[in-house]
DRENVEXLUM-389342 format. One record per residue: chain; y negated, z, x of N, C-alpha, C in turn; residue in three letters. Coordinates in steps of 0.02 Angstrom, whole numbers, plus 32768, in hexadecimal, padded with zeros to 4 digits. Atoms other than C-alpha are relative to their C-alpha. Layout:
BEGIN
cadena  n_v  n_w  n_u  ca_v  ca_w  ca_u  c_v  c_w  c_u  residuo
A  Y  Z  X  Y  Z  X  Y  Z  X  ALA;
...
***
This chain:
BEGIN
cadena  n_v  n_w  n_u  ca_v  ca_w  ca_u  c_v  c_w  c_u  residuo
A  7FF3  7FCF  7FCF  6C56  D516  C75C  8009  7FDC  804A  MET;
A  7FE7  8023  7FC9  6C64  D48F  C7E2  7FDA  8018  803F  ARG;
A  8023  7FE3  7FC7  6BD7  D4D3  C854  7FD6  8037  7FEE  LEU;
A  8016  7FB9  8015  6BAE  D589  C843  7FCE  8013  803D  HIS;
A  8033  7FEE  7FC8  6B0D  D5B9  C8A7  7FF3  8046  7FF2  ALA;
A  800D  7FB8  8000  6AF7  D66F  C8CA  7FBE  800C  8025  ILE;
A  8045  7FFA  7FE9  6A42  D699  C8E6  7FDE  803C  7FF1  VAL;
A  8027  7FC2  800D  69C2  D724  C8F9  7FBD  7FF4  7FE5  THR;
A  8040  800D  801A  692C  D6D3  C8B4  7FFC  7FBA  7FDB  ASP;
A  8008  8038  8025  68E8  D656  C841  7FF5  7FBE  801D  PHE;
A  8004  8045  7FDB  68AF  D5D2  C8B8  8041  7FE3  801C  GLU;
A  7FC0  8010  7FE4  6958  D5CB  C908  8026  7FE0  7FC5  ALA;
A  7FD9  801B  803D  69A5  D5B5  C85A  7FE4  7FB8  7FEB  ALA;
A  801B  8042  8010  6929  D527  C830  801B  7FC9  8031  VAL;
A  7FE7  8031  7FCD  6959  D4CF  C8D4  804B  7FF5  7FF6  ARG;
A  7FB5  8006  800A  6A17  D4EE  C8B1  800C  7FD8  7FBB  ALA;
A  7FFF  8024  803C  6A03  D4A4  C801  7FEC  7FB6  8010  VAL;
A  8017  8042  7FEB  69A4  D40D  C845  8034  7FDE  802A  GLU;
A  7FCD  801C  7FD6  6A32  D3F5  C8BF  8047  7FF5  7FDB  GLY;
A  7FBE  8010  8022  6ABE  D3F1  C83E  8021  803B  7FEB  GLY;
A  7FD8  7FC4  8017  6AF0  D4AA  C818  8006  8001  7FB5  ALA;
A  7FF5  8002  8047  6B3C  D4C0  C776  8003  8047  7FE6  THR;
A  8008  7FBB  800C  6B38  D57F  C780  7FD6  8025  802F  VAL;
A  802C  7FCC  7FCE  6AB9  D5F8  C7C2  8015  803E  7FF2  ILE;
A  7FF4  7FB9  800D  6AE8  D6A9  C7E3  7FCD  8023  802E  GLN;
A  802E  7FD6  7FE4  6A64  D723  C80D  8027  803C  8018  LEU;
A  7FDC  7FCF  7FDC  6AA2  D79D  C88E  7FC2  8027  8025  ARG;
A  802D  7FCF  7FE3  6A2B  D832  C8B4  8023  803D  800C  LEU;
A  7FD4  7FC8  7FEC  6AA9  D8AB  C905  7FE5  8045  7FFF  LYS;
A  801E  7FB2  7FFE  6A81  D966  C8E2  7FB5  7FFF  7FDB  GLY;
A  803D  7FFA  801E  69E4  D935  C886  8004  8027  7FB8  ALA;
A  7FFC  7FDD  8048  69BA  D9AA  C7E1  7FFD  7FC7  7FCE  PRO;
A  7FFC  802B  8039  69DC  D956  C73C  7FBE  7FE0  7FF2  THR;
A  803B  8019  8014  6928  D949  C716  7FE0  7FD0  802F  ALA;
A  8012  8028  7FC5  6902  D8E9  C7BD  8029  7FBA  7FEE  ASP;
A  7FD7  8040  8010  6991  D870  C791  7FE2  7FDD  7FC2  VAL;
A  801F  8018  803D  6947  D858  C6E5  7FBF  7FD4  8010  ILE;
A  804A  801E  7FF9  6898  D832  C71C  800A  7FC3  8033  GLU;
A  7FFC  8039  7FDF  68D5  D7BB  C7AA  8024  7FCA  7FD8  ALA;
A  7FDC  8031  8020  694A  D761  C733  7FE4  7FE0  7FCD  GLY;
A  8023  8022  8037  68D7  D73E  C6A2  7FF2  7FB2  8007  ARG;
A  800C  8043  7FFF  68A7  D689  C6DF  8044  7FD8  8008  PRO;
A  7FC7  8028  7FFF  6961  D65D  C704  8019  7FEB  7FB8  PHE;
A  7FE5  800E  8042  6986  D660  C645  7FEA  7FB9  7FEE  VAL;
A  8015  8048  8019  6926  D5B5  C62F  801C  7FCD  802E  ASP;
A  7FE4  8034  7FD2  6987  D55F  C6BF  8032  7FD7  7FD0  LEU;
A  7FCC  8022  8024  69F5  D4D0  C673  8045  7FFE  8017  PRO;
A  7FBB  7FF4  7FE5  6A93  D518  C6BA  8019  8042  7FE6  VAL;
A  7FE3  7FBC  8015  6B09  D5AB  C699  7FE3  8031  802E  THR;
A  8023  7FCC  7FDB  6AB3  D647  C6D1  802E  8043  7FFB  PHE;
A  7FDA  7FCB  7FFE  6B1B  D6D9  C710  7FDE  8036  802B  VAL;
A  801E  7FCA  7FE6  6AE4  D783  C749  803C  8026  8027  VAL;
A  7FD0  7FDA  7FD7  6B40  D7DC  C7DB  8004  8048  7FEF  ASN;
A  7FF7  7FB7  7FFD  6B88  D887  C7C2  7FDE  8032  7FD1  ASP;
A  802D  7FD5  8029  6B13  D8C2  C736  800C  7FE6  7FB8  ASP;
A  7FF6  801B  8045  6B54  D8AE  C682  7FC9  8011  7FD3  VAL;
A  8036  7FE8  8023  6AC1  D90F  C63D  7FBE  7FC7  8007  GLU;
A  802E  802F  7FF1  6A49  D893  C691  800E  7FBD  7FE6  ALA;
A  7FE4  8038  8021  6AB0  D7FD  C658  7FF3  7FFF  7FB1  ALA;
A  8009  7FF6  8041  6AA6  D83F  C5A8  7FBB  7FFA  7FE9  LEU;
A  8048  7FFB  800A  69EB  D85F  C5AC  7FDE  7FBA  800B  ALA;
A  801D  8041  7FF8  69C6  D7B4  C5F0  8017  7FCA  7FD6  LEU;
A  7FDC  802F  8026  6A36  D759  C577  8027  7FCC  802F  GLY;
A  7FDA  802C  7FD8  6A9A  D70D  C60B  8037  7FE5  7FE5  ALA;
A  7FBE  801B  8019  6B2C  D6A4  C5F1  8039  8028  8019  ASP;
A  7FC9  7FD6  7FE7  6B9A  D717  C65E  7FEC  8033  8030  GLY;
A  8002  7FD0  7FCD  6BB5  D79A  C6DD  803C  7FFB  8030  VAL;
A  7FC7  8003  7FCF  6C1C  D797  C781  8000  804A  8019  HIS;
A  7FF7  7FBF  7FF1  6C69  D83F  C7A6  8033  8006  8035  LEU;
A  7FCE  7FF0  7FC8  6CC2  D874  C849  803B  8029  7FE0  GLY;
A  7FCB  7FD9  8014  6D64  D8CB  C849  7FFA  8043  7FEA  ARG;
A  8012  7FBE  8012  6D1E  D973  C840  7FC8  800B  7FCD  GLY;
A  8042  7FF8  8032  6C8A  D94F  C7CD  801A  800E  7FBA  ASP;
A  7FE9  7FF1  8052  6C94  D9A0  C718  7FD6  7FCD  7FD6  PRO;
A  8022  8027  8034  6C68  D946  C67C  801E  7FC1  7FE6  GLY;
A  7FE3  8039  8018  6CE4  D8C2  C666  800C  7FFC  7FB0  ALA;
A  7FF2  7FF9  8042  6D15  D8FD  C5BC  7FC1  7FF2  7FD6  GLU;
A  803F  800A  8023  6C5F  D909  C582  7FED  7FBF  8000  ARG;
A  800B  804E  7FF0  6C3E  D858  C5CC  8028  7FD6  7FCA  ALA;
A  7FDA  8029  802B  6CC6  D80C  C569  7FF2  8014  7FB2  VAL;
A  800F  7FE5  8043  6CA2  D875  C4CD  7FBD  7FE1  7FE3  GLU;
A  8040  801D  8018  6BF1  D82D  C4C6  7FFC  7FB2  800F  HIS;
A  7FF6  8047  7FFB  6C2D  D776  C4E7  7FE2  7FE1  8041  GLY;
A  8013  8020  7FBD  6BF6  D767  C5A1  8037  7FE2  801B  LEU;
A  7FC3  801B  7FD5  6C58  D6F2  C606  8001  802C  803E  MET;
A  7FF0  7FCE  7FCC  6CAA  D767  C682  8020  7FD8  8038  LEU;
A  7FDD  801C  7FBB  6CCC  D732  C739  8018  8041  801E  GLY;
A  7FE0  7FCA  7FE1  6D3D  D79C  C79D  800E  7FEC  8046  ALA;
A  7FF3  800C  7FBD  6D52  D7A6  C85D  8043  800B  800C  SER;
A  7FB9  7FF0  7FF7  6DF7  D79A  C8AA  8010  7FDE  804A  ALA;
A  7FE6  8018  7FC0  6E45  D782  C95D  804C  7FFC  8005  SER;
A  7FB5  8001  7FFE  6EFA  D785  C92A  8011  7FE9  7FB2  SER;
A  7FE5  8014  8043  6F6C  D74B  C89C  7FFA  8036  7FD3  VAL;
A  7FFB  7FC6  802B  6F7D  D7F6  C854  7FBA  8015  7FE8  ASP;
A  803F  7FF2  801B  6EC2  D80F  C84F  7FEC  7FC7  7FCF  GLU;
A  800F  803A  8032  6EA9  D765  C7FC  8024  800A  7FB1  ALA;
A  7FDC  7FF2  803A  6F32  D791  C778  7FE3  8044  7FDB  ALA;
A  8022  7FC3  801E  6EDD  D838  C761  7FBB  7FF2  7FD9  ALA;
A  8045  8018  801B  6E30  D7E2  C741  800B  7FD8  7FC0  GLY;
A  7FEE  802C  8042  6E84  D76B  C6C1  8011  8031  7FC9  GLU;
A  7FE6  7FD1  8035  6ED2  D7FC  C668  7FC4  8025  7FDF  LYS;
A  8044  7FDF  8011  6E24  D855  C661  7FD5  7FD7  7FD2  ARG;
A  802A  8035  802D  6DE2  D7BA  C602  7FD0  7FD5  8020  GLY;
A  802F  802B  7FDA  6D8E  D75C  C690  800C  7FB8  7FE7  ALA;
A  7FFF  8042  800B  6D62  D6AC  C669  800B  7FD2  803C  ALA;
A  7FF5  8029  7FC0  6D6A  D675  C719  8007  8038  8039  TYR;
A  7FF1  7FD4  7FC4  6DA0  D6C1  C7C2  7FD9  7FE3  803C  ILE;
A  8021  800F  7FC0  6D36  D6C0  C859  802B  8014  803D  GLY;
A  7FC8  7FF3  7FCB  6DB9  D6AA  C8E5  7FE9  7FF9  8049  ALA;
A  8012  8002  7FB9  6D99  D6D4  C99C  7FFB  8042  8019  GLY;
A  801C  8037  7FD2  6D5D  D6DC  CA21  8032  7FD0  8010  PRO;
A  7FD7  803C  7FE9  6DA8  D634  CA41  7FFF  8005  804A  VAL;
A  800C  7FFF  7FB5  6D5D  D63B  CAEC  7FD3  803E  800B  TRP;
A  802F  7FC7  7FEF  6CFE  D6C2  CB4C  7FB8  7FEC  7FEF  ALA;
A  8048  800D  800F  6C48  D6D3  CB18  7FD7  8035  800B  THR;
A  802E  7FCB  7FEF  6BB4  D733  CB57  7FE8  8020  7FBE  PRO;
A  8018  7FE1  8034  6B77  D750  CAA7  8028  803B  7FE3  SER;
A  7FD5  7FC4  8018  6C04  D7D0  CA8D  8026  8019  8038  LYS;
A  7FDD  7FEC  7FC9  6C2E  D81C  CB2D  8032  8033  7FF8  PRO;
A  7FCF  7FD4  800E  6C97  D8A3  CAE3  8036  7FF1  7FCB  ASP;
A  7FD6  801E  8035  6CF8  D82C  CA75  804A  8002  801D  ALA;
A  7FBA  7FFF  7FEF  6DB9  D822  CA7B  8005  7FC7  8033  ASP;
A  7FF8  8038  7FD1  6E07  D7AF  CB00  8002  7FBE  7FD8  PRO;
A  8003  803C  802A  6DF8  D6FA  CAD0  8047  7FEE  7FEB  PRO;
A  7FC0  800E  801F  6E80  D6B8  CA5E  8015  7FB2  8010  ILE;
A  7FF3  8040  7FE8  6E76  D605  CAA3  8013  7FD3  7FC0  GLY;
A  7FED  802B  8035  6EA6  D56B  CA39  8046  8014  7FDB  LEU;
A  7FBE  7FED  8022  6F5E  D5AA  CA1E  7FF1  8033  7FD5  GLY;
A  8009  7FC5  8028  6F1D  D64D  C9D6  7FDE  7FE6  7FBF  GLY;
A  802A  8013  8036  6E9F  D5F4  C967  8035  7FD1  7FCD  LEU;
A  7FD6  8024  8028  6F30  D575  C92A  802B  8035  7FDE  ARG;
A  7FD3  7FD8  8023  6FA0  D60A  C900  7FDD  8025  7FC5  GLU;
A  801F  7FDF  8036  6F16  D65F  C897  7FF7  7FCC  7FC6  ILE;
A  800E  8034  8031  6EF6  D5BA  C83C  803C  7FF0  7FDA  CYS;
A  7FC1  800E  801F  6FAA  D59F  C816  8016  8042  7FD5  GLU;
A  7FE5  7FC5  8022  6FBE  D655  C7D6  7FDB  8013  7FBA  ALA;
A  801F  7FF3  8043  6F39  D658  C74F  7FF4  7FC1  7FD8  VAL;
A  800B  8037  802E  6F12  D5F4  C6B9  7FBB  7FED  7FEF  SER;
A  8043  8002  800C  6E57  D607  C6C1  7FE6  7FD9  8041  ILE;
A  8022  801B  7FC7  6DDD  D5A7  C73A  7FF9  802E  803D  PRO;
A  8006  7FDE  7FC5  6DD7  D5D9  C7EC  7FC2  7FE5  8027  VAL;
A  803A  8017  7FD3  6D33  D5CC  C856  8006  801D  8042  VAL;
A  7FEE  7FE8  7FB7  6D52  D5D8  C910  7FB4  8016  8018  ALA;
A  8046  7FE4  7FE0  6CC7  D63D  C96D  8015  8017  8045  ILE;
A  7FFB  7FDF  7FC0  6CAF  D672  CA21  800B  7FCD  8036  GLY;
A  8000  803A  7FC5  6C7C  D5FC  CAB5  7FFF  7FBA  7FEA  GLY;
A  8003  8044  801B  6C6C  D565  CA43  7FBB  7FDB  8008  ILE;
A  803E  802D  7FF8  6BF2  D4D9  CA6C  8018  7FBB  7FEF  ASP;
A  7FF2  8044  8011  6BED  D420  CA5F  803A  7FE4  802F  ALA;
A  7FC0  8011  7FD5  6C71  D40D  CAEC  8041  800F  7FE3  THR;
A  7FBE  7FE4  8016  6CFB  D465  CA90  8005  800C  7FB4  ASN;
A  7FF8  7FF0  8048  6CD2  D470  C9D8  8032  7FD9  7FE0  ALA;
A  7FD0  802B  801C  6D3D  D3D8  C9AB  804A  801A  800F  ALA;
A  7FC0  7FE6  7FEC  6DD0  D42E  C9FE  801A  8035  7FC9  GLU;
A  7FF3  7FCD  8033  6DC3  D4BF  C983  8012  7FDD  7FB7  CYS;
A  7FEF  8029  803A  6DC6  D448  C8F2  8046  7FE1  8005  ILE;
A  7FBE  801F  7FEE  6E63  D3F4  C940  8034  8035  7FFC  GLY;
A  7FD5  7FC5  8009  6EAF  D4A5  C93E  800C  8011  7FBD  ALA;
A  7FF9  7FEC  8042  6E9F  D4B6  C88B  7FC2  8021  7FDA  GLY;
A  8036  7FE2  8021  6DF5  D503  C86F  7FD8  7FD7  7FCF  ALA;
A  8026  8029  802C  6D8F  D4CE  C7E1  7FB8  7FFA  8018  ALA;
A  8041  8006  7FE3  6CEF  D4E8  C846  7FFF  802C  803A  GLY;
A  8009  7FD7  7FC5  6CA3  D53A  C8D8  7FBC  8025  7FF7  VAL;
A  803B  7FD5  8003  6C21  D5C4  C8ED  7FE5  8000  8048  ALA;
A  8021  8005  7FC1  6B9F  D5BE  C972  7FC8  8033  8003  VAL;
A  8031  7FD2  7FFD  6B2C  D642  C9B3  7FD0  7FE6  8036  VAL;
A  8027  801F  7FC9  6AE5  D602  CA5F  7FEE  7FBC  7FF1  ARG;
A  8008  804F  800E  6B03  D54B  CA2A  7FDC  7FF1  7FC5  ALA;
A  801C  8011  8042  6AA8  D562  C986  7FBC  7FD9  800C  ALA;
A  803F  8029  7FF8  6A04  D521  C9D7  8013  7FBE  8013  ALA;
A  7FE6  8042  7FF3  6A6F  D484  CA01  8030  7FEA  7FC9  ASP;
A  7FDB  800E  803D  6AB8  D476  C956  8011  7FB4  7FF5  ALA;
A  8000  8048  8005  6A94  D3BC  C954  803D  7FE5  8037  TRP;
A  7FCA  801A  7FD2  6B08  D3A3  C9F3  8043  801B  7FE3  ALA;
A  7FC2  7FE3  801A  6B93  D410  C9A3  8013  7FD4  7FC3  VAL;
A  7FF2  8029  8038  6B84  D3B1  C903  8013  7FB9  8011  SER;
A  7FE6  803E  7FEF  6B96  D309  C95A  8040  8001  801A  GLU;
A  7FBE  7FF6  7FDE  6C2B  D349  C9BA  8039  8004  7FC9  ALA;
A  7FD4  7FFE  8035  6C7D  D369  C90D  8002  7FCC  7FD6  LEU;
A  8008  8039  8025  6C4A  D2CA  C8C3  8047  7FD9  8006  ALA;
A  7FBC  8023  8000  6CED  D26B  C88E  803C  802B  8009  GLY;
A  7FC5  7FD6  8000  6D5E  D305  C89E  800F  801C  7FBA  ARG;
***
């Protein structure tokens, strides 16, 4: 879970894996399940953990390793029941604790910094908020939101097990280098 790359297409996933990503998350916001399944077929053969965003049915159909659900997304119980690794989003200690209670295997905490990939996101939690979440749960925390090669190591220093990158997924090698030795 050290470097979690969130991508929308297979070519970006391949570049991220070549750059050191250990988890690939396919995010096709609002796409029908059939489209997610079709787009996700080649991801299954990548030599990393494969997570589907927001769609338990697509994750199950693809044989993905996991599914990441936002706070309001349904299906946590179904995901856990079928052995999917469940990721849960949180921007506060209470939300992180609730995700852990729902059976999450990891928490996606953030946004740590402001990010244009989620303009409607909660206000940034900063490194202090990230540290609080890391200390409040017993499962790994993956920092997300505004993370790139210049600040990824700070997230690990705050207690995160890894970082998730969206825009920086194309530069996964730079983020991976920044995390080396941390």
